[in-house]
C-alpha positions as a LaTeX table, in Angstrom:
\begin{tabular}{lrrr}
\hline
Residue & $x$ (\AA) & $y$ (\AA) & $z$ (\AA) \\
\hline
Met1 & 135.53 & 122.27 & 133.21 \\
Glu2 & 134.74 & 121.80 & 129.63 \\
Arg3 & 137.57 & 121.72 & 127.02 \\
Pro4 & 137.13 & 123.93 & 124.18 \\
Ser5 & 137.03 & 121.07 & 121.96 \\
Gln6 & 134.02 & 119.92 & 123.84 \\
Arg7 & 132.33 & 123.23 & 123.62 \\
Leu8 & 133.01 & 123.18 & 119.92 \\
Trp9 & 131.66 & 119.85 & 119.48 \\
Ala10 & 128.41 & 120.80 & 121.47 \\
Ser11 & 128.13 & 123.98 & 119.32 \\
Leu12 & 128.34 & 121.83 & 116.37 \\
Glu13 & 125.73 & 119.36 & 117.70 \\
Cys14 & 123.15 & 122.33 & 118.14 \\
Leu15 & 123.90 & 123.64 & 114.73 \\
Arg16 & 123.22 & 120.33 & 113.15 \\
Ser17 & 120.02 & 119.78 & 115.21 \\
Phe18 & 118.94 & 123.15 & 113.85 \\
Val19 & 119.88 & 122.53 & 110.27 \\
Leu20 & 118.03 & 119.02 & 110.37 \\
Gly21 & 114.72 & 120.70 & 111.81 \\
Ile22 & 114.64 & 123.20 & 108.92 \\
Pro23 & 112.76 & 121.06 & 106.47 \\
Pro24 & 109.94 & 119.87 & 108.81 \\
Gly25 & 109.79 & 123.52 & 110.09 \\
Ile26 & 109.18 & 124.58 & 106.44 \\
Val27 & 106.26 & 122.21 & 106.00 \\
Trp28 & 104.71 & 123.48 & 109.21 \\
Leu29 & 105.31 & 127.07 & 108.09 \\
Leu30 & 103.55 & 126.34 & 104.70 \\
Leu31 & 100.46 & 124.53 & 106.76 \\
Ile32 & 100.09 & 127.80 & 108.84 \\
Trp33 & 100.21 & 129.77 & 105.62 \\
Ser34 & 97.65 & 127.68 & 103.94 \\
Tyr35 & 95.42 & 127.95 & 106.83 \\
Tyr36 & 95.49 & 131.60 & 106.86 \\
Val37 & 94.90 & 131.87 & 103.08 \\
Phe38 & 91.86 & 129.64 & 103.26 \\
Asn39 & 90.36 & 130.78 & 106.43 \\
Cys40 & 91.15 & 134.40 & 106.42 \\
Leu41 & 91.30 & 135.43 & 102.81 \\
Tyr42 & 89.53 & 132.98 & 100.72 \\
Val43 & 86.31 & 132.08 & 102.43 \\
Pro44 & 85.29 & 135.55 & 103.86 \\
Asn45 & 85.95 & 137.25 & 100.86 \\
Tyr46 & 84.87 & 134.71 & 98.30 \\
Val47 & 82.21 & 132.32 & 99.71 \\
Ile48 & 78.83 & 134.41 & 100.23 \\
Ser49 & 76.44 & 131.90 & 101.62 \\
Pro50 & 76.73 & 131.07 & 105.31 \\
Leu51 & 75.72 & 127.49 & 104.66 \\
Ile52 & 78.44 & 127.10 & 102.04 \\
Gln53 & 80.95 & 128.56 & 104.40 \\
Ala54 & 80.26 & 126.10 & 107.18 \\
Val55 & 80.53 & 123.32 & 104.80 \\
Tyr56 & 83.91 & 124.67 & 103.67 \\
Tyr57 & 85.19 & 125.03 & 107.22 \\
Ser58 & 83.75 & 121.63 & 108.40 \\
Val59 & 85.49 & 119.53 & 105.53 \\
Tyr60 & 88.61 & 121.73 & 105.60 \\
His61 & 89.43 & 121.53 & 109.40 \\
Thr62 & 88.58 & 117.72 & 109.33 \\
Val63 & 91.12 & 116.95 & 106.79 \\
Leu64 & 93.69 & 119.41 & 108.38 \\
Val65 & 93.48 & 117.87 & 111.78 \\
Ile66 & 94.12 & 114.36 & 110.35 \\
Phe67 & 96.88 & 115.81 & 108.14 \\
Ala68 & 98.71 & 117.62 & 110.95 \\
Thr69 & 98.11 & 114.55 & 113.08 \\
Thr70 & 99.83 & 112.12 & 110.51 \\
Phe71 & 102.68 & 114.71 & 109.87 \\
Tyr72 & 103.48 & 114.94 & 113.69 \\
Arg73 & 103.29 & 111.36 & 114.34 \\
Ala74 & 105.72 & 110.89 & 111.28 \\
Cys75 & 108.10 & 113.49 & 112.63 \\
Thr76 & 108.03 & 112.14 & 116.40 \\
Thr77 & 107.60 & 108.30 & 116.22 \\
Pro78 & 110.93 & 106.78 & 116.17 \\
Pro79 & 111.61 & 103.73 & 114.30 \\
Ala80 & 112.65 & 100.48 & 116.06 \\
Gly81 & 116.07 & 99.26 & 116.35 \\
Pro82 & 117.73 & 95.78 & 116.57 \\
Pro83 & 116.96 & 94.02 & 119.89 \\
Pro84 & 119.68 & 93.50 & 122.58 \\
Glu85 & 120.19 & 89.83 & 121.40 \\
Phe86 & 121.94 & 91.24 & 118.24 \\
Gly87 & 124.36 & 93.12 & 120.14 \\
Leu88 & 127.93 & 92.43 & 120.03 \\
Thr89 & 130.21 & 92.03 & 123.22 \\
Asp90 & 133.80 & 93.79 & 123.42 \\
Asp91 & 135.47 & 90.22 & 122.67 \\
Glu92 & 133.15 & 89.65 & 119.68 \\
Ile93 & 134.08 & 93.11 & 118.25 \\
Asp94 & 137.79 & 92.10 & 118.69 \\
Asp95 & 137.01 & 88.87 & 116.77 \\
Leu96 & 135.50 & 90.90 & 113.92 \\
Glu97 & 138.44 & 93.09 & 113.73 \\
Asp98 & 140.47 & 90.10 & 113.22 \\
Asp99 & 138.32 & 89.12 & 110.33 \\
Val100 & 136.43 & 86.47 & 112.02 \\
Asn101 & 133.20 & 85.54 & 110.24 \\
Pro102 & 130.46 & 86.85 & 112.17 \\
Gly103 & 128.32 & 83.84 & 111.11 \\
Ser104 & 129.90 & 82.08 & 113.76 \\
Ile105 & 128.41 & 84.55 & 116.33 \\
Met106 & 125.10 & 84.20 & 114.65 \\
Ala107 & 125.06 & 80.55 & 114.92 \\
Lys108 & 125.97 & 80.64 & 118.59 \\
Arg109 & 122.91 & 82.56 & 119.22 \\
Arg110 & 120.66 & 80.98 & 116.70 \\
Leu111 & 119.58 & 84.24 & 115.37 \\
Pro112 & 117.07 & 84.34 & 112.50 \\
Ile113 & 119.23 & 86.01 & 109.79 \\
Arg114 & 118.48 & 84.72 & 106.36 \\
Thr115 & 120.54 & 87.04 & 104.23 \\
Val116 & 124.53 & 88.03 & 103.83 \\
Ala117 & 126.19 & 90.71 & 102.23 \\
His118 & 127.97 & 90.26 & 98.91 \\
Asn119 & 130.86 & 88.86 & 100.46 \\
Asp120 & 128.78 & 85.90 & 101.85 \\
Cys121 & 129.19 & 87.30 & 105.34 \\
Val122 & 126.57 & 88.04 & 107.82 \\
Arg123 & 126.27 & 91.97 & 107.97 \\
Phe124 & 127.19 & 93.90 & 111.14 \\
Cys125 & 127.52 & 97.39 & 112.47 \\
Phe126 & 130.70 & 98.67 & 114.20 \\
Ala127 & 128.94 & 101.90 & 114.97 \\
Cys128 & 126.33 & 100.36 & 116.65 \\
Lys129 & 128.24 & 97.39 & 117.82 \\
Ala130 & 125.57 & 94.83 & 116.65 \\
Leu131 & 124.75 & 92.23 & 114.04 \\
Lys132 & 122.20 & 93.74 & 111.38 \\
Pro133 & 118.93 & 91.73 & 111.22 \\
Asp134 & 117.51 & 91.19 & 107.79 \\
Arg135 & 116.55 & 94.37 & 106.00 \\
Ala136 & 117.98 & 96.70 & 108.71 \\
His137 & 120.57 & 99.28 & 107.69 \\
His138 & 122.52 & 101.87 & 109.55 \\
Cys139 & 121.34 & 105.69 & 109.18 \\
Ser140 & 124.41 & 107.95 & 109.15 \\
Ile141 & 122.24 & 110.95 & 110.07 \\
Cys142 & 120.34 & 109.40 & 112.96 \\
Arg143 & 123.46 & 107.53 & 114.00 \\
Arg144 & 121.79 & 104.16 & 114.69 \\
Cys145 & 120.48 & 100.88 & 112.82 \\
Val146 & 116.89 & 101.13 & 111.90 \\
Leu147 & 114.78 & 97.90 & 111.29 \\
Lys148 & 113.30 & 97.40 & 107.90 \\
Met149 & 114.67 & 100.85 & 106.93 \\
Asp150 & 113.24 & 102.33 & 103.97 \\
His151 & 115.04 & 105.81 & 103.76 \\
His152 & 115.78 & 108.83 & 106.10 \\
Cys153 & 113.25 & 111.53 & 105.02 \\
Pro154 & 114.37 & 115.11 & 105.70 \\
Trp155 & 110.97 & 116.56 & 105.47 \\
Val156 & 109.79 & 114.71 & 108.54 \\
Gly157 & 113.21 & 114.69 & 110.20 \\
Asn158 & 113.18 & 111.00 & 110.79 \\
Cys159 & 113.99 & 107.69 & 109.41 \\
Val160 & 111.32 & 105.81 & 107.91 \\
Gly161 & 111.23 & 102.14 & 108.90 \\
Trp162 & 109.69 & 99.57 & 111.28 \\
His163 & 106.89 & 101.22 & 113.47 \\
Asn164 & 106.64 & 104.59 & 111.83 \\
Tyr165 & 106.18 & 103.57 & 107.97 \\
Lys166 & 102.55 & 103.79 & 108.21 \\
Phe167 & 102.60 & 107.24 & 109.50 \\
Phe168 & 104.82 & 108.28 & 106.64 \\
Val169 & 102.78 & 106.85 & 103.91 \\
Leu170 & 99.55 & 108.33 & 105.59 \\
Phe171 & 101.46 & 111.62 & 105.61 \\
Leu172 & 101.82 & 111.50 & 101.95 \\
Phe173 & 98.22 & 110.14 & 101.59 \\
Trp174 & 96.42 & 112.90 & 103.57 \\
Gly175 & 98.92 & 115.64 & 102.26 \\
Val176 & 97.61 & 115.06 & 98.91 \\
Ile177 & 93.81 & 114.98 & 100.02 \\
Tyr178 & 94.57 & 118.23 & 102.04 \\
Leu179 & 96.08 & 119.91 & 99.16 \\
Gly180 & 93.32 & 118.72 & 96.98 \\
Val181 & 90.60 & 120.18 & 99.39 \\
Phe182 & 92.58 & 123.57 & 99.31 \\
Met183 & 93.01 & 123.59 & 95.62 \\
Val184 & 89.28 & 122.72 & 94.73 \\
Gly185 & 88.16 & 125.21 & 97.36 \\
Val186 & 90.14 & 128.19 & 95.86 \\
Phe187 & 89.91 & 127.05 & 92.21 \\
Pro188 & 86.89 & 129.67 & 91.37 \\
Val189 & 89.38 & 132.50 & 92.25 \\
Val190 & 91.99 & 130.87 & 89.83 \\
Glu191 & 89.25 & 130.09 & 87.18 \\
Ala192 & 88.16 & 133.94 & 87.34 \\
Phe193 & 91.40 & 135.24 & 87.18 \\
Val194 & 92.63 & 133.07 & 84.22 \\
Ser195 & 89.32 & 133.69 & 82.23 \\
Ala196 & 89.37 & 137.46 & 82.43 \\
Lys197 & 90.55 & 139.44 & 79.65 \\
His198 & 92.18 & 142.17 & 81.71 \\
Pro199 & 92.46 & 140.91 & 85.25 \\
Ser200 & 94.32 & 143.98 & 86.41 \\
Arg201 & 91.42 & 146.27 & 85.37 \\
Gly202 & 88.78 & 144.18 & 87.12 \\
Pro203 & 87.43 & 144.68 & 90.39 \\
Tyr204 & 90.06 & 143.91 & 93.11 \\
Arg205 & 89.30 & 141.42 & 95.98 \\
His206 & 91.64 & 141.24 & 99.07 \\
Gly207 & 93.87 & 138.32 & 98.89 \\
Gln208 & 93.64 & 137.42 & 95.41 \\
Gly209 & 97.56 & 137.37 & 94.82 \\
Pro210 & 98.30 & 135.03 & 97.98 \\
Ile211 & 95.48 & 132.86 & 96.77 \\
Leu212 & 96.83 & 132.44 & 93.27 \\
Val213 & 100.38 & 131.79 & 94.70 \\
Ser214 & 99.17 & 129.21 & 97.22 \\
Phe215 & 97.47 & 127.31 & 94.42 \\
Leu216 & 100.32 & 127.20 & 92.43 \\
Leu217 & 102.56 & 126.01 & 95.44 \\
Ser218 & 99.83 & 123.47 & 96.42 \\
Phe219 & 99.67 & 122.07 & 92.91 \\
Ser220 & 103.47 & 121.32 & 92.71 \\
Phe221 & 103.63 & 119.76 & 96.07 \\
Ser222 & 100.53 & 117.63 & 95.32 \\
Leu223 & 102.03 & 116.24 & 92.19 \\
Ser224 & 105.29 & 115.44 & 93.96 \\
Met225 & 103.52 & 113.82 & 96.84 \\
Ser226 & 101.35 & 111.92 & 94.66 \\
Ile227 & 104.29 & 110.34 & 92.66 \\
Leu228 & 105.85 & 109.32 & 96.03 \\
Leu229 & 102.65 & 107.94 & 97.43 \\
Val230 & 102.14 & 105.71 & 94.38 \\
Phe231 & 105.70 & 104.59 & 94.47 \\
His232 & 105.56 & 103.79 & 98.24 \\
Leu233 & 102.28 & 101.80 & 97.82 \\
Phe234 & 104.00 & 99.84 & 95.06 \\
Leu235 & 106.80 & 98.99 & 97.35 \\
Ile236 & 104.29 & 98.02 & 100.16 \\
Ala237 & 102.40 & 95.73 & 97.70 \\
Ser238 & 105.56 & 94.00 & 96.79 \\
Asn239 & 106.93 & 94.15 & 100.28 \\
Arg240 & 110.03 & 95.87 & 99.45 \\
Thr241 & 111.94 & 99.06 & 100.86 \\
Thr242 & 113.78 & 101.95 & 99.17 \\
Leu243 & 116.93 & 100.42 & 100.35 \\
Gly244 & 115.61 & 97.06 & 99.65 \\
Glu245 & 117.71 & 93.99 & 98.99 \\
Arg246 & 116.31 & 93.72 & 95.36 \\
Ser247 & 115.79 & 97.51 & 94.64 \\
Val248 & 117.24 & 98.36 & 91.20 \\
Pro249 & 119.33 & 101.50 & 91.10 \\
Phe250 & 117.07 & 103.94 & 89.47 \\
Leu251 & 114.36 & 103.34 & 91.91 \\
Ala252 & 116.59 & 104.16 & 94.59 \\
Val253 & 118.00 & 107.12 & 93.04 \\
Phe254 & 114.33 & 108.36 & 92.53 \\
Ser255 & 113.01 & 107.89 & 95.88 \\
His256 & 116.07 & 108.28 & 98.21 \\
Gly257 & 118.00 & 110.92 & 96.33 \\
Leu258 & 121.16 & 108.79 & 96.22 \\
Leu259 & 123.74 & 110.49 & 94.13 \\
Asn260 & 125.23 & 107.61 & 92.35 \\
Ala261 & 124.18 & 104.14 & 91.71 \\
Ala262 & 126.93 & 102.22 & 93.49 \\
Gly263 & 124.95 & 102.59 & 96.73 \\
Ala264 & 122.07 & 100.92 & 95.28 \\
Glu265 & 124.15 & 98.31 & 93.97 \\
Gly266 & 125.49 & 97.61 & 97.53 \\
Phe267 & 122.05 & 97.24 & 98.89 \\
Arg268 & 120.99 & 95.13 & 95.77 \\
Ser269 & 123.91 & 92.65 & 96.30 \\
Val270 & 122.46 & 91.57 & 99.57 \\
Arg271 & 121.39 & 87.79 & 98.91 \\
Phe272 & 119.45 & 85.02 & 100.82 \\
Val273 & 121.71 & 82.16 & 102.37 \\
Arg274 & 119.50 & 79.48 & 100.88 \\
Ser275 & 119.09 & 79.17 & 97.22 \\
Gly276 & 115.82 & 79.27 & 95.70 \\
Tyr277 & 114.46 & 82.14 & 97.72 \\
Arg278 & 113.37 & 85.23 & 96.03 \\
Asp279 & 112.05 & 88.02 & 98.31 \\
Trp280 & 109.92 & 88.85 & 101.55 \\
Arg281 & 106.71 & 89.10 & 99.52 \\
His282 & 103.70 & 87.30 & 101.12 \\
Pro283 & 101.42 & 85.37 & 98.59 \\
Ser284 & 98.61 & 87.56 & 99.57 \\
Leu285 & 98.65 & 91.42 & 98.81 \\
Arg286 & 96.38 & 91.94 & 101.93 \\
Ala287 & 99.18 & 90.31 & 104.12 \\
Asn288 & 101.73 & 92.87 & 102.66 \\
Phe289 & 99.57 & 95.83 & 103.42 \\
Glu290 & 99.02 & 94.34 & 107.02 \\
Glu291 & 102.64 & 93.97 & 107.79 \\
Val292 & 102.73 & 97.79 & 107.47 \\
Phe293 & 99.33 & 99.22 & 108.52 \\
Gly294 & 98.30 & 96.25 & 110.90 \\
Pro295 & 95.11 & 94.11 & 110.66 \\
Leu296 & 92.58 & 95.45 & 108.13 \\
Ser297 & 90.40 & 98.07 & 109.50 \\
Tyr298 & 89.61 & 101.85 & 109.41 \\
His299 & 92.73 & 102.29 & 111.33 \\
Trp300 & 94.67 & 102.01 & 108.01 \\
Leu301 & 93.52 & 105.36 & 107.15 \\
Leu302 & 94.12 & 107.01 & 110.63 \\
Pro303 & 97.38 & 107.96 & 112.66 \\
Thr304 & 96.34 & 105.54 & 115.34 \\
Gly305 & 98.24 & 102.58 & 116.81 \\
Arg306 & 101.57 & 101.31 & 115.99 \\
Gly307 & 100.96 & 99.94 & 112.66 \\
Ser308 & 103.55 & 97.31 & 111.93 \\
Gln309 & 102.88 & 93.75 & 112.51 \\
Gly310 & 105.61 & 91.43 & 113.97 \\
Asn311 & 108.80 & 92.27 & 115.55 \\
Gly312 & 110.76 & 93.84 & 112.60 \\
Trp313 & 113.61 & 91.56 & 112.50 \\
Asp314 & 112.37 & 87.92 & 111.96 \\
Phe315 & 110.91 & 88.00 & 108.48 \\
Arg316 & 109.54 & 84.94 & 106.49 \\
Ala317 & 111.27 & 84.61 & 103.11 \\
Phe318 & 109.31 & 83.06 & 100.12 \\
Pro319 & 110.76 & 80.64 & 97.59 \\
Glu320 & 110.64 & 81.22 & 93.88 \\
Gly321 & 107.63 & 80.01 & 92.08 \\
Ile322 & 105.22 & 80.40 & 94.85 \\
Ser323 & 101.88 & 81.70 & 93.66 \\
Arg324 & 100.74 & 85.35 & 94.27 \\
Leu325 & 97.36 & 86.58 & 94.70 \\
\hline
\end{tabular}
């Protein structure tokens, strides 16, 4: 028989899951709304030529399918977590509670950990009972450690990290394209409304109000998504993450929504064990993108495959002074 406290905890967990599902649900509702506005209000009432209607429908639905698929994969593809060899036994956890340096545990297992925390100790997670691989962080929302964690995105209801970073970036990319197609398509209605001297006295066409509101919403969302897309392309090109070891506080605040710079300072204080090493950035720009999107091909633009190359916990560090291409 369940105790009252257990029932209360189960109810709170259901409420938590519901709240976390609200932002992705809003995105799906907006997508359905835009579909209705474009296909049921705009094209039938404002596009006369059947040929042009066919072109509008073809382009719109092609972009819509790709965008919806990228969003679905960004929401449902879980990021990778630390492998079993990083797990801690009960005896090792007891040693850590007695302030034993976890570096001795790492040395015994010969784990490829190249960074330490600000106190010169190997990072570990009591919640997951595991050593933290390089670039891994614990997500308090997902309640797990995530390899090469970038951030937790409420709009996809998922952590963005190893294995699904590609789908998040493609969600931004195809989202901008989808909103652009929508705005270009309905722009004649906006132009006619703005240029009319007395819009309220002109001939009324069904759906003008929803079309104008949808255009304004699309413009605002496309602007914010474009800024985020450029920011994440910069991170990929420099092989960094939002919670990266060298991220400056204002970048972390900008992209992750941290309430203060102290959290960013904690991530920034992670340093390499060996002196002279600067970051994880490959000498080749292409190699940095291939680490996220996989080998160069048309699959870079499609929500297919796994994306990330490597295992997500053994990264090669590059020394200072190395030439960058």
